[in-house]
N, C-alpha and C positions, 0 to 999 in steps of 0.2 A: 531396457526399454519392456515395455509394457505392449500386451498383444492381445487381442482375441476372437476367438472362432465368432464372434458376432458377425465380424467385418468382412468374411472370408466369399467370393463370391459377387462382394456388393459393388457399386459404382460410387466415389464421388469426386468434387471439383473442389481444387483446393485456391485460393485467389491470397495470395502475401504467403511468401516464404522466409520469414524472418523468424526468431527461435522458436515459436508457438507453433507457425505452420509447417516449417520444415519436421519440427518432432510430429505434428500429425501427419505427413506425407510418409515419413518410415511407418510408424506406429501401423499405418492402413496397410503399406506394401509387405509389411513383413508379416501381416495377419492375412494375406490372398485376394486383397480387393483390386481393382480396378483405378488407379488415380489418373486425373487430369489436375494439375496443376500449373500456375503460373505467377509470375513476380514481375515488376516492371525493369528490375533489376539483370541483366543479363548473368553475375556471378550468382546470385541468388538462384537462377533457373537451373544452373551447370551441375548445382548439388543432384539433380533429379536425372539428368541427361542420362537416357537408353534404358533407364526403369520406370518410369512415367512419362503419359502423353503431356505436352509441352504445349498446352493452347490457353488464350483465355479464357473465361467463362464468359464473359460476356460476347462472346462470339461464336460459341457453340451451343447446339440445341441443349439444353439441360435435360428436356425431357426422359423420366427412365432414371436418374440417377435419386440416388439414396440420402444424398447431401451435399450441402454447397458449404463449404467450409471455409470459414472467412478469418482474419486477424482479429483480434480485438481493436487492433487501430482503424478498421474500416469504420467510418463514419454510416451506419446504417439508414440512419435516417434521411441521408441524401445521395448516398452513392446509388446508381443502377444497378447494383449488382440483387440488392434486395427485391428488387420488380421483376426483374427476369427470374428469380428464384419462385417470387409466386406467382406468376404466370407460369411454368411449367409445373407447378403444383409440389415444388420442391424444398425440403425445411433448408434455412440457414442458422447452420451450428457452429460452435467455434472449437476449440480442444478441450474444455471442461465436458461439453456435451459427450462427445468422445469418450473421455473418462470415464463418465456416469454409464454409458453402455457397456465398456466392457469390465466392468466392476464384477459382473457373476462369474468371469474366467480368473479373477486374484484370490487369491491365499484369502483364510480368511480376515478381515481388516475392517475398520471404523473408517470413517469422514468426519474431520472438521472442519466447516467452511468458516470463514471471518469475511464481514464484510463492513460499509461502511464510509465517510468522506475521509476521516483521520483519524488517524491510531492502526489502522489494521495491518499493515505493514509491521510496524511494532509489536502487535499483540499475536502475528502469526509465526514470527522469527519467536517469539518468548513463548508459545504453546509449545513449539518444535524445542525448544530448549528445554524446558520441563519434563517433556516425554521423554525426551534423550537424556536427561541428567538421571533422570529413575531409572533408567534402562528400558524404558520400553521404544520398541522399533517403530521409527518414524520417518518419513520423507514431508519434505516442503516444498509446495511451487505453488502454481496458479499465478498469479501478476509476480510473484517473487522468485529469483532464484531462477534452478533449471527447469523446460515444461514438466510438467508430471508424467505426460507422456514419453518423455525420453529418460526415464528415471526407473531403474530395476523394481521388480514387483515386489513388495515386504512379505518375508514369512514371519509367522508368530515367534516368541522365544519363551522361556520359563517367567518371565515378567509381562507377558501380556500379548495382546492380539495389537498385531502392528497397526499405523495410526498413520491417514494420509491427513496432513494441514494445509489446508487451500485460501490462501488470499484471493480473494474474490472483488475484482471492480464489477462497476454497474455495467459495464460494456463487454463483461465476460456472461454475466448474469442473465443480459439481454440475450445472448445467443446458448443458451443452457436449459433444457427441457426437463430433464429426468434425473436431477442431481439430487439424491435423501440424505441428507447429511445426518450421522448419527448424534451431532453435535452442531449447532450454529451460535453466532455472535456478531451482532450489530453492534459497533461503537459509538456512532454520533451520526447525526444527517446536517448537513450543512449546504448552503447552494453552492455546486461545483459542476463541472461541465455543461451547461443550459445549453449549450450551443448543441450537444447532440438530442436534448429534448423537448418537449412541447412546451415544459416550465417545470417550476419546482416541483412539482406536485406526480410529475411524470418521473423525474428523477428519484422522488423516495420512492414510488410503487415499483422502479428498477429493485429497489435494493430489497423491499417486503418479497419479491417474488421469491428469494432465496429460501424465505421461511415457510411461502405457500408450497413450494415444493418438499416439503417434511412431512411424514408420518404426522401422526396426533401425537403418537408416545415418544417420538424422538423428542431431545431437549434443545431450548432456545433462550439465552441470555442476552440482556438487553442494557447498553450504556444507563440509557433512562434519564440523561442529563438536559434533552432537549423535546420539544413537545412532536414535533416527527416522529423521532425514534420510538417516542412511549407510545403514540397512536398503534403505531406497527406491534407494540408489545402486548396491547389491551386485545388487540384483533385474534391476535396467537394466544393469548391467555383462554380469549373464549371460546375457541374450539380446542382444546387440551386438557387433559386430566389434571389434578391438581398436582403443581412439585414439577411439569415438563417445562416451565417459562418462569425464568427468573429477570428482576434487576437487579444490576451489581451491588455488593455488600461493601462498598469502601471503607467504611468505618471498622469492620471486620481486621483487616490489614492495614491500617493506617498507623498503628503504633512499629510497625516493621519498615515501612519508606525507611530510614535512616540507613538503614544497612544496607540499601540499595543503591552504588554509583550511579550506575546509570539506569532507572529508573527515578530519577528527581522530577518534581511539579506534580499540580492535579490531576495532569492529563496524562502520565505515566501512572499514575494513582489508579486511575480509569481502567487503563491498559491490563495491568496488573489484575487488577479487582476481576475483568472480563477472563483474562487468563487463567486464572486461578479456578473460577467456575467451571469452565471447561474441562480443566484436567482433573479437576474433583470429580466430575460425572465421569471422568474415564476410568476412575480406579485410585488416583493420587493419591496419598495424605498429607494432611496440611502440615508436617513436618517436612514432607517431601516439594511440596509447593513453596514453603519459606527459604529453603536451601537453595531451590533452582532459580527464585526473584534475587537472591544476592549473588550468584554467580553469572546472572546475565551479563553481557559485557555490548549490549546494544546494537545500534546497525551504524553499517557508515552512513553517512550522510543525515541521521536524524538523530540531532540531540546528541552528536559524535563527540565527546571530548578530546581533543587535540593534545592537551598538555597545557603546561604553564609555562611562560618566561616573563622572570621579574615579578612574578607574584602575578601575572596576570591570566586569567584564566582565558584559553580560546575553543568556541564551542562552533560547530560545522553542522548548520541545520538546514543544508542547501536542500533538502528533500521538502520544504516547506514552501511548496509552489502556490499557496492562496494564504490571503488571512487569518481566515479561522486555524488553518493549520501553523501559522505562527505565532499566534497568540498566545498557546500554553507553553512555548517555549521563553516568551516576555514574560511570563506569571513566573517561572520558575527561579526568577534571579530579583525578588523583592528588593528595596532598600535595605542596605545594614543600619543597624545603628552608630549611629557616628558622636564626639564629642560637643556639633550642637546642633545633632537632631538626625535622623533619618538622612543617609547616604547614597543616591542614586548610584549603580553600578553598571549598567549595559550601556554597551557601546554598540550599536545597533546598526549593521549592516545589511540594507534592503534594498529591492529594486529588481527589477528584470522586465521581462512583457509581463505587464498586468492584466489581472483577468477580470478587473472592475475598475471606478472610478474611486475608491477609498479604500480605507483600510479594516473596516467593517469591525469585527470581533477584539482588533488589535486595541482599539482606542482604548478600552479599559486598563490597559496595563501601559498606557503611556507615561504615568505617574513613575514607573521602575526604570525609564530610559535617563541615560547622563546626556546622553548624543546621539545624532542619528547620522549617517552616512551614507547618500542615495547613489544609486547607481542606475547605469542603462534607460532603457524606454521610460519608465516610470519614475525616473528619477527627478524631474521637474514636479511633476503633482506631487509624489508624496514628500517634498523637499516643502510644498506648501502648504500641505495639512498638519507637518510637524513642526514648523517653523512658529506657532504660536503657543508651544507647550515644550518644546526642549531645543537644544543647541543643534541646529544642523549642517552641516557640509555635503556639499553639494558635488562629488566625485565624478560620475559618470562610469571609471572605470574601477575593474574591485581592487587590481595594487594599489591606486593611489588610495582608498577605502580603508585598505587596511594598514599601510603606511599611517595615515592620519588620526588610526583608531589605536594604533602603538604609541603615538607620541604624545595623545591624549591621554591613555587611562594609567589609572594607579594601581599600584596593589593591591589585591582584593577586589580587581574590577572585572568585568568577563565583557571578551570583544566576541560578541553574536551574529556570528553569518546567518540569517534569517532571513531568506530575499520575501517572503508574501507573493511570490511573481512565478511563471512560466521564466524558464532559462531561455528560451528560442531566441531571442533577441542578440545575443551571443555566443551562445553555447548551444551543442547538439541535446544537451539533457542535463537532467540535475545531478547527476553520476559525474560529470565531466566538470560541472559548475563548481563543484563540493570539491573536485580533485585540485583545482585553480585553485582556489580558497586555499584547502591544504599546502598547496605548491609553494604559494605567495608566501604566508606565515613561516613556511619553514626557511623560505629564502631570507625573508628580512630578519630571521633571528640566528640568522647562521647555523639552521638547523636544529634548534634546539625547540621546535614544536612540529610535531606532526611527524616526527620519526618515526 
């Protein structure tokens, strides 16, 4: 666990005791802070029974507190805790801000921060993998894996100073004010989470704050495939010395992509280029980067290859919760040459709780889809969109969709579960949804896929 003398003798209120909130509470208590904590769930509060004061921050006087720590899941644009903290003159912060404040007490280290609408999880895991493969001490946290405050501090070794690799959502950046990343990246920006912002410009501005917090001599890299990302890149380029801002160079590593089994498709080429720029800034050689890219095995639920059954490849892309995230998966499997011309090979299972009334960025890749199998609340709308361009099976439930796709798919085809939707109509989260797809596929193939 990370501890810091910065928190000793100070007072903090914590709202939300899921993974990041509980990690923040444990860090603060171990650092000698006074903690008031609350969660709606009794079992969540019980973890701090007798060690922290259990009280709702909405119902106590916050004057004199040093911070109110909230979970990134708390919608601070509408939740009353934001106004309560403002009225008391107390900053509203998250666990990443606590980490930033604790850095002065940690052994020599560097921080990599990665944000973006899509690709940030893969890029974060890839940076961590590249560092680890090269023998550089590294920890991965933020919006992925174990909360960073719950992890043991890094210590340098003969291969270099330790590196904390943080995936940062816009929600986390909104609650962070002191994080100066030695290297930071923005993969892309497309409309998402707009229920939490006044509009798309405000959402993009949230991403931009990660770079505004950096010093001018620190490094930043941008995907630069979309106008909002390029605009932030140019703002940062104008305030920094030459060479401290980069747009990714995909052409330099494109010839090597066939060697990366878990990094196929144009989106993963961009992820790899961003990751390469970050770790080369940290001292890795190009040979170390290429070796690490080849050995990377990807993330569960993100273009995850479950295996083949009767020559049909099963792909679990449950983490694709919006059309912009699904589009690269469709792009990764173009039609293959056939005796009578190009043959479409994607059997696309999609649907769930929609984030809009169209398929947006997916439309340019409809030509890659042999058939679509719609499920969930979005199923009827998506079926109407896809009917004019491909064969559609209206299934409602996932098991039926997988069964029908297996009946139709031929050797060389791909059954792609990439929902382009949130999971909350039928599943708790994308992980449970992806696990269900894996289990259904295994069941229908007698355990020959996903085992």
